[in-house]
C-alpha positions in Angstrom: 20.9 -11.8 2.5 17.6 -10.4 1.9 16.5 -7.5 3.6 13.2 -9.0 4.5 12.5 -12.8 4.5 8.7 -13.8 5.5 8.2 -17.8 5.7 4.8 -19.3 6.1 3.0 -16.4 7.4 -0.6 -17.1 8.2 -3.1 -14.3 9.5 -7.0 -14.7 9.7 -9.9 -13.2 11.1 -12.5 -16.1 10.6 -12.7 -18.1 7.5 -11.4 -17.9 4.8 -8.1 -17.0 6.2 -6.7 -13.6 5.1 -3.0 -14.9 4.4 -2.3 -18.5 3.9 1.2 -19.5 4.9 2.7 -16.9 2.3 6.3 -16.7 1.7 8.1 -13.5 0.5 11.8 -12.3 0.3 12.9 -8.7 -0.8 16.3 -7.8 -1.8 18.3 -4.9 -1.5 17.5 -2.2 -4.4 14.1 -3.7 -5.4 11.0 -1.5 -6.1 8.3 -4.3 -5.5 4.8 -3.1 -5.9 2.1 -5.0 -3.9 -1.3 -5.3 -5.5 -4.7 -7.1 -5.1 -8.2 -6.4 -4.9 -9.5 -4.2 -1.9 -9.7 -6.3 1.3 -7.4 -8.8 0.1 -4.9 -8.0 3.2 -2.3 -5.5 1.4 -2.6 -3.2 4.4 -2.4 -5.8 6.7 0.8 -7.2 5.3 2.4 -4.2 5.3 1.8 -3.8 8.9 3.2 -7.2 9.7 6.3 -6.2 7.9 6.4 -2.9 9.8 5.6 -4.9 13.2 2.4 -3.4 13.8 0.6 -6.6 13.6 1.5 -10.2 14.7 0.7 -13.1 12.6 -0.9 -16.1 13.7 1.8 -18.2 12.4 5.1 -18.2 10.4 8.5 -16.4 10.7 9.9 -12.9 9.9 13.7 -12.0 9.9 15.3 -8.9 8.7 19.0 -7.7 7.6 20.8 -6.8 10.4 20.9 -3.1 11.4 18.0 -2.5 8.8 16.6 1.0 8.9 12.6 1.3 7.6 10.4 4.1 7.3 6.5 3.7 7.1 3.6 5.9 5.1 0.5 4.5 6.0 -3.1 5.4 5.0 -4.0 6.4 8.4 -3.2 9.6 9.9 -1.7 9.1 13.5 -3.6 11.2 16.1 -0.8 12.0 18.5 1.5 14.1 16.2 1.7 17.6 17.4 3.7 20.7 16.4 4.6 22.4 12.9 4.9 20.9 9.8 9.0 21.3 10.3 8.9 19.3 13.7 6.8 16.7 12.5 8.9 16.2 9.0 12.1 16.4 11.1 11.0 13.7 13.3 11.4 11.2 10.8 15.3 11.7 11.3 15.4 10.4 15.0 18.6 11.3 16.6 19.1 14.6 15.0 15.7 16.1 15.5 16.1 18.3 18.3 19.2 19.7 16.4 16.9 20.4 13.3 14.6 22.1 15.3 17.0 24.7 17.0 18.6 25.4 13.6 14.7 26.1 12.2 14.3 28.4 15.0 17.7 30.1 14.6 16.7 30.8 11.0 13.6 32.4 12.2 15.4 34.5 14.8 18.0 35.4 12.0 15.6 36.9 10.2 14.8 39.6 12.8 18.2 40.5 12.9 20.9 40.9 16.1 24.1 39.6 16.7 23.2 37.4 19.2 20.6 35.6 16.7 23.7 35.6 14.3 26.1 33.8 16.6 23.3 31.3 17.5 22.7 30.7 14.0 26.4 30.2 13.1 27.0 27.8 16.5 24.1 25.4 15.3 25.2 25.5 11.8 28.8 24.7 12.7 27.2 21.5 14.8 25.2 20.4 11.8 28.5 20.3 9.8 30.3 18.4 12.4 27.4 15.7 12.9 27.0 15.4 9.3 23.5 16.4 9.7 23.8 19.6 7.2 22.7 17.3 4.1 19.6 16.1 6.4 18.6 19.8 6.8 18.8 20.4 3.0 16.6 17.3 2.5 14.0 18.5 5.2 14.1 22.1 3.0 13.6 20.2 -0.4 10.8 18.2 0.6 9.3 20.8 2.4 9.4 22.9 -0.8 8.5 20.2 -3.3 5.5 19.0 -1.8 4.6 22.9 -1.0 4.2 22.6 2.6 3.8 25.4 5.4 7.0 25.0 7.5 5.6 26.8 10.3 1.9 25.7 9.9 0.5 23.5 12.8 0.1 20.0 11.7 -3.1 19.4 13.8 -4.9 22.7 11.9 -4.1 20.9 8.1 -6.6 19.3 6.1 -6.2 15.7 5.7 -4.5 15.8 2.0 -1.9 18.3 3.8 -1.3 15.8 6.6 -0.8 13.0 4.3 1.7 15.0 2.3 3.6 15.8 5.7 3.5 12.4 6.6 5.0 11.4 3.3 7.9 13.9 3.8 8.6 12.6 7.2 9.2 9.3 5.6 11.2 10.5 2.8 13.6 12.6 4.8 15.1 9.6 6.8 16.7 8.0 3.6 15.6 4.5 5.0 17.1 1.0 3.8 13.5 -0.1 3.4 10.4 2.4 2.7 6.9 1.0 3.0 4.4 3.1 1.2 0.9 2.8 1.3 -0.7 4.8 -1.5 1.8 7.5 -1.4 0.3 9.6 -4.3 -3.3 9.7 -2.4 -4.5 13.6 -2.0 -1.5 14.9 -4.2 -1.4 17.1 -7.0 -0.2 16.3 -10.5 2.9 18.2 -9.8 3.4 16.7 -6.4 2.9 13.1 -7.8 5.6 13.9 -10.6 7.9 14.9 -8.1 7.4 12.0 -5.9 7.8 9.6 -8.8 11.2 11.3 -9.8 12.2 11.2 -6.2 11.5 7.6 -6.0 12.9 6.6 -9.3 16.2 8.1 -8.0 16.0 6.5 -4.4 19.1 4.3 -3.7 16.9 2.2 -0.7 14.4 -0.6 -1.4 10.8 0.3 -1.9 7.6 -2.1 -0.9 4.5 0.3 -2.1 0.7 -0.2 -2.5 -1.0 1.9 -5.0 -3.9 1.9 -7.4 -2.0 4.4 -9.3 -1.5 2.7 -12.6 1.1 5.1 -14.0 3.0 4.8 -10.7 3.4 1.1 -10.8 4.1 1.5 -14.6 7.0 3.8 -13.7 8.5 2.5 -10.5 8.0 -1.2 -10.2 10.6 -3.7 -10.7 8.8 -6.6 -9.7 5.0 -7.2 -8.8 3.6 -9.3 -5.9 0.1 -9.9 -5.7 -2.4 -11.1 -2.9 -5.0 -13.4 -4.3 -7.3 -15.3 -2.1 -5.2 -15.5 0.6 -1.8 -16.6 -1.3 1.0 -14.2 -2.5 2.1 -14.8 -6.2 5.4 -13.6 -7.3 5.9 -12.0 -10.7 9.4 -11.1 -11.9 8.3 -8.2 -14.2 7.1 -4.9 -14.6 3.2 -3.8 -14.3 2.4 -4.2 -18.1 4.1 -7.5 -18.5 2.1 -8.7 -15.2 -1.1 -7.8 -16.6 -0.5 -10.1 -19.7 0.9 -12.7 -17.6 -2.1 -12.5 -15.0 -4.7 -12.8 -17.8 -3.2 -16.2 -19.3 -3.0 -17.4 -15.9 -6.7 -16.8 -15.0 -7.7 -18.2 -18.4 -5.7 -21.5 -17.8 -7.3 -21.6 -14.1 -10.9 -21.0 -15.6 -10.2 -23.9 -17.9 -8.9 -26.3 -15.2 -11.7 -25.3 -13.1 -14.3 -26.3 -15.8 -12.5 -29.5 -16.5 -12.6 -30.4 -12.9 -16.5 -29.3 -12.4 -17.4 -31.4 -15.5 -15.8 -34.4 -14.1 -17.2 -33.9 -10.6 -20.8 -33.6 -12.2 -20.3 -37.0 -14.1 -19.1 -38.6 -11.1 -22.1 -37.3 -8.9 -24.1 -38.4 -12.1 -22.8 -42.0 -11.8 -23.1 -42.3 -8.1 -26.8 -41.2 -8.2 -27.5 -44.1 -10.6 -29.8 -46.9 -9.9 -29.6 -50.1 -7.7 -27.8 -52.1 -10.7 -25.2 -49.5 -10.8 -24.8 -49.4 -7.1 -24.3 -52.9 -7.0 -20.9 -52.6 -9.3 -19.7 -49.2 -8.3 -16.1 -48.9 -7.5 -15.3 -48.2 -3.5 -12.2 -46.2 -4.7 -14.3 -44.2 -7.2 -16.3 -43.3 -4.5 -13.4 -42.2 -2.3 -12.3 -40.3 -5.0 -15.7 -38.8 -5.5 -15.5 -37.5 -1.8 -12.3 -35.9 -2.2 -13.4 -34.2 -5.5 -16.3 -32.8 -3.4 -14.0 -31.8 -0.7 -11.5 -29.9 -2.9 -14.7 -28.3 -4.5 -15.8 -26.8 -1.3 -12.5 -25.5 -0.5 -12.1 -23.7 -3.8 -11.7 -19.8 -3.2 -13.5 -18.4 -6.0 -12.1 -15.3 -8.1 -14.6 -12.4 -6.7 -16.4 -11.0 -9.7 -16.4 -7.3 -10.8 -19.2 -5.0 -11.2 -20.6 -4.1 -14.7 -22.3 -0.8 -14.6 -24.2 0.7 -17.5 -26.1 3.9 -17.9 -28.5 4.5 -20.5 -30.6 7.3 -21.6 -34.2 6.9 -21.8 -36.7 8.6 -24.4 -38.8 11.5 -22.9 -42.1 10.3 -21.4 -44.0 13.4 -22.2 -45.3 13.4 -18.9 -44.9 16.2 -16.6 -43.2 15.4 -13.4 -42.3 18.7 -11.6 -43.3 22.4 -12.2 -41.4 24.9 -10.3 -41.4 28.9 -10.4 -40.2 31.6 -8.1 -38.2 29.1 -5.9 -35.8 30.6 -3.3 -33.7 29.5 -0.5 -31.4 31.2 2.2 -29.5 30.9 5.2 -29.9 33.3 8.0 -30.2 37.0 6.1 
């Protein structure tokens, strides 16, 4: 059984609709990359899958007992506590025990038999509940992402908050991990680590990214949102680029032939009285259908081409300045 099964999902905030009756299945162990132009609806589809947004129509089903974690582009405003607290929050039931352990480690550094006894008690409880591996994962994630464990989350920069939220999603080791731009605001060392971590991740991934290297290394399948449709490409990113180019070329040729035929039919129907006497009503109906089909076609959005050129120096003086100074305060 698929981990996720979407059937005829539709969503619109006007016309044209953002999602047009799309279908999607994600199987266990896949690493699926969702691609599409900005504004195509990638983040919206991720929020539908996570349950944050309800579609206008269609059905969604999940495998029984599925455990999922989400890393969104937005930073939640209601998260408080230290970095350790926030990351540990991704573990759910063992959150409180992790916090106690972290506090016991800090107290142990100050010394004292009482602190040692408390540390041993919590350490034993961690082993009893099988949470010790979770503690190791927390410490590993904090170390690899170079996070200040005792710093207040609210006082961190946006980039560091993203790192903390990434760590919060990773430590839970969910069956399904939803990642929206996971490498944003990370340095090269952290990006390399997250790539290696996700390559060895045993769960299932659905991720959105503009990082082409991450796509090439990680994705086992590409799905693409294109003008309201969801296209499935059973290949990696490199092969997807080749197949996509061939598809767009075929689509352009088909549209050109259609438009040529429509133009010919429009010219025919505009002929003089003699032609109108003999025109075929079936042909007229076909023309009306072609007009409707053409009006409903969703064109591929164009790209921007920007070219910068140097010009010859005109020889005319524009600005001359001498002895300029500026300061703030003293």
